[in-house]
N, C-alpha and C positions, 0 to 999 in steps of 0.2 A: 504494500500500500504506500502511495506517495506521501511525502510530508504535508502536501497541501490538504489532504483529507484527514490529517491527524492534528487537530488543535486541542491541546489539553489546557484547561484553565491554569493561570499562573499559580493559584493557591494549591495546585496539585503538582507543581513542577519544582525541580531542584536545580539550582544554578551553581556553577563554580567559576570564579574569576581567577584566571591564571595570571600571576603578577599582581595580586591584590594590594601589595604594599607599595607598588610603584606609583609614579605621578598619575598615570591614567587609571590604573586598577583601583586606586583609592577613591577616585571620583566615580567610577562605574559601579563599584560594589554597592553603595547605597541606592543606586538607581534600581537594581534588582529587588532590594528590600522594599523600597517604596512602591514598586509595581505589584507587590503582594505575593512574591514567590514563597513557597512553603519553607524552603531552606536556601540559604546562600552561603557558600563556602569560599575560602581563599586557598589557593594552591601556590606554593613558592618553589623555587629551584631546590631540588633534593627531596621534595615530597613525592609520595607514590602517585604520579600523575594518572596512570591507568586506573587506579582505584577510584579517583575522582570522576574519571570519564564514565566508568561503569555504574556509578551510583547517581549520576547527574543526567538531567534531560537537556540542560543548557550549559554552554561553555562560552566564556568571553576570554579571548587570548590577548591580554594587555602586554604584549611583548613585541620585539621587532620582527621584521619580515622573515629573517633567517630562522628565528625560533618558531614562528608560526608554521613555516614549512616543515621543520623538524618535528614539531609536536603533532601535526596532522598526519605525517607519515607514520609516526608511532601509533597514533590512535585510530587510523582509518579502518582497521579490521574490527574495531569495537564500536563503530558508529553505524547508526541505522535511522529509520524513519522517526524514531522517538527523539532524535537529537536536533537541537538548533545551535548553530555555531556562528559566533560573531568574533571579529578581531578588530584591533585598532592600529595596525601597523601603517607606517607612512607609505610604503611601497606595496603594490598589489600585483603588478604585472608579472613578476617572477613567481607568483604563487598561484596563478590561474590554473595550471595543470592539476595541482593537488586540490584546489577548490572543486574543480569539476569531478575529480575522482571521488571526493567525499560526497558530492551531490549525487553521483551515480549509485551510491550505496543507500540512497533514500533520505539522507540527512538534509536539513534546510540550512544553507550557507548564505550569510549576508555580511561580507566585509564592511567595516565602517571606517570613516576618517573624519576626525575633528580638525577643522582648519585653523587651529591655533595650538599653542602649548597647552597641555592638560591643566597646568596650574594657573592659566589665565582664566579670568571670568568667562563662562561659556555663553552668557546671554547675547543673542544676536549673531554669534559666530556661525560660519558655514559648517554644515555637517552632512557628509555624504553617506548614503546607504547604497551598496552595490548589489545589483542583480547578478546571480550566478546560477546557471543551469536551469533545471525544470522545477526545482523544489524550494525556491528562495522566498516565496510569498510569506510563509510563516516567519522566516527570519526578518523580513522587512517589517512585518506587522509588529514583531517583538521590538525591533530597533526603534520604530515610531513610538511605541508605548513607553519604552525605557527613557528616551531622550527628549521627547517633545515637552515634557514637564520642565526641562532645563532651558526652555525658550531659545533653542538653537534654530537656525534656518536650515531645515532639512531638505535635501534634494536627492532623489533616487535616480541612479544612473546605471548603465551596464558596466560590469567590471572592466571590460576592455577600454571604456572611456576614461578610466582612472589614470591611464597613462598621461592624459592631458594635465591632470593635477600634478603628477610627478615631474613632468617637463617644466611646468610653471615653477615648482619648488626648486628644481635643479638650476634653471636660469637665474632665479632670484638669489640663491645661495652663491652661485658662481659670481654673479655681478657684485654682491656684497663683499666677497673676499677679494675680488680684483680691485675694488675701490680701497679696501683696507690695506692690501699689499702695496698699492700705488702710493697711498698716503704715507705708509711706513717707509717706503723707498725715498720719498721726498722729505722725510723727517718731520712730517706734520701729524701730530697725535690727533685723535678724533675730537678731543676737547677743544683744541685750537681751531680745527676745521669748523666745528659747530659754532664757536664763538664769532667767527667772521662770515658765517653762512648767510647768503640771501635766502629768500623763501624756497626757491627750488633746491638750493644746496642743503637746506634744513631737512628736506625730505630724504635726500641722499644720506645725510648723517643718521636719520632715523632708521633707514634701511640697514646701514652698517651696524648701528648700535643694537637694533632689534635682533639681528642675526647673531652677533657676537654674544648678546645676552642669553641666547639659547644654549650656550656652551657648545660642546663638540659632538655629543652623542647623536642627536637627531640630524643636524646638518651633514655630518660625515656619513650617516646611514643613507640619507637621501642621495648624496653624491656618489658614494661608493657603489651602491646597488643599482644605480641608473644605467641600464643597458646602452643608452644612447649618449652617455656623458661625453665621449670623445667627439662624436658628431656635433654635439652642442658647442663644445669648446672650439671645434673647427669653425663653426658658424660665427662665433664671437671673434675669433682671430681674423676671419675674412672680413667681417664688418669693420673691425678696427683698421684693417689695411685699406679698405675703400674710403674710410673717413680720412685716413692719413694722406692718401693721394689727392683727395678733394681739397685739403687744407691749403694747397698752393694756388688755388683758383677760386676766388670768392663766388663767381657765378656757378661753378661746378658744385661748390659746397652748398649753396642755397638749393640747387637742383636736387642734390642728394637728400637734403632735409625735406623738401616738398614731396619727393617720391615717397618718403616714409609717412608723411602726414596723409597723403592721398590713400596709401595702402591701409593705414590703420583707422582712418575715419570711416568705418564700416560697421553698422549702418551710418549713414550721413548724420552728423551731429554728435557722434560718440566722443570725439576729441573735445568738443566744447563741453560736454557733460562731465568728462573726467577733469578738465581744466577747472570747472566750477567746483566740483567736489573737492579737489585739492585746495582750491582757494578758501573754501569754507573751513577746512581743517586748519589751514595756515592762519586764517584770521582769528579763529577761536584760540589757537595756541598763543598768538600775539596778544590778544586781549587778556588772557590769563597771565602772561608774562608781565604785562604792564602793572596790573594790580588785581590780586585775587585773594579769596578766603577759602580755606580748605577745612572740611569737617566730615564727620563720619556718623552715620546712624546705624543702629543695630536691630531696629524693629520696623522694617519697611511695611507699608500698607497703603491702600488707596487714599489719596489726599495728603500723604506725608510731604510730598514736594511742595504743595501749597502752604503747608504749615511752616516748613523751614525757610521758605522765601518771604513769609509775611514780615519778619523783622526788618528786612531790607526795605520793604514797601513803607513800613511805619516810619523808618528813619529817612525816607525820601532819597534812597541810594539807587542810582541807575545801574542796572545790570548790563554787562556787555557779553557775557558768556555763561552758559550753564553746562558743566561737564559732570557726568556721573558714570560710575563703573562699579560693578559688584566687587566688594572688598574680600580679601582673604582673611579668614578667621584666625585670630591669635589664640595662643594656648590659654591665656587668661579668659578670653571669651568662651572658649570651648568648655572650660571648667565651670563657667557660670551658666552653661546650657543655652547659649545664644544660638539661634537658628542661622546657619551659614547663608541661607537664601535671603535673610532679612538684612544683611550687611551691605550698605551702599556708601561708597566714598564720593563726596561731592567736591568739585572745584568751581567756585563762583567768581567770575570776573566782574569787576565793578569799575565804573568810571571814576578815576582818582579825583576828579573835580567835584564829586558829589559825596565824598567821604572825609571824615576827620577822625582824630584819635577818640573823641568822645562817642561819636556814632559807632565806631568800630568796637569800643568797649561794651556799649549797650547791646549791640547785635550779638557779640560773643556771649555775654551773660544770659541773654534770652535763649540762645541755642544750647548753652550748658544746662539751663533750667529745663529744657525739653529733653535732656538726656543725650545730646550730641557730644561727640568728642571733637573739640575744636583745636586746630593747629594755630601756630603763631600767625599773625596777620601783618606782614610787612607792606608798607605802601609809602609812596613819595610824599612826605609832608609838605614839600614846597608846592605841590599841585593840589593839596587838600584845602578845603575852605574852612 
């Protein structure tokens, strides 16, 4: 019987998260608990993996692609229509054969991919569920039920399409490290580059900083496992050579630039949309840099944004930016039983001409009284009224 005809309610299913203590596994584990699975187990390196396979209906492999392939090779003779298999590796293309092998045994396979580091707030992040073989619908349904509560932007694609994500990642990481290596060769540390950066250069600094901030494990996995990495590097080298040749002739340089604009403005207007999107981000960052107040709430609810902004309205302070991001729970908050989903970090940009030390003090005191954790509030006193 195919996996599509066997849907067992979650309260009758047993899940095992392999790599439960890792960055991804620790975030996935509670998703199974909240979905109502009867039992949820964690399996780490050195544990009897096949014992967990045999007593589980659901597996989530929160490990890299090489280990996903290895584990599925070990487990495939123990897998059948009762099993639903998900994973979270960055690369999928080199695992397609084993995915299809497991699917042919009746199991439902649905590789997943979170489009950000697992320890980054998930809300609004892209999240892909991949179709594999004939039996994937139960896996897709399970993935939807597990992760839609995390407010991610879910897209369902064929597993073969995942290569487009992998190439995007490869090009991004290669570009970031080419920039980093170039700056290092020129003796320009990233701090200095960012200090003198125009708006466009700030985005390049963010790319380099964001990539280096991920450490070496995921970027090296993405680059090392990419089958087309040398083809992509060759394309980068060829592009650099074309640009180098065009630099000796202004007309040829502009022609090369226009060729790229025409190619990438598809559909028409896309370049303008991306230009505006980048401008919004740049303007918001600029407004926060000029004058901002940062604070944290630990009990988010409908209407909370209105409440925390009211002190600014009362003090007649003009806002220039409102930034919010789900915060990472601290150990002290965990011990107090704070719900991680209720933690929001706010950065509020204000017009420095509408604020002064007394207004700032009263706003902070009001926010403190509401239970907010308020950071220091630096602003230019010369511009305050």
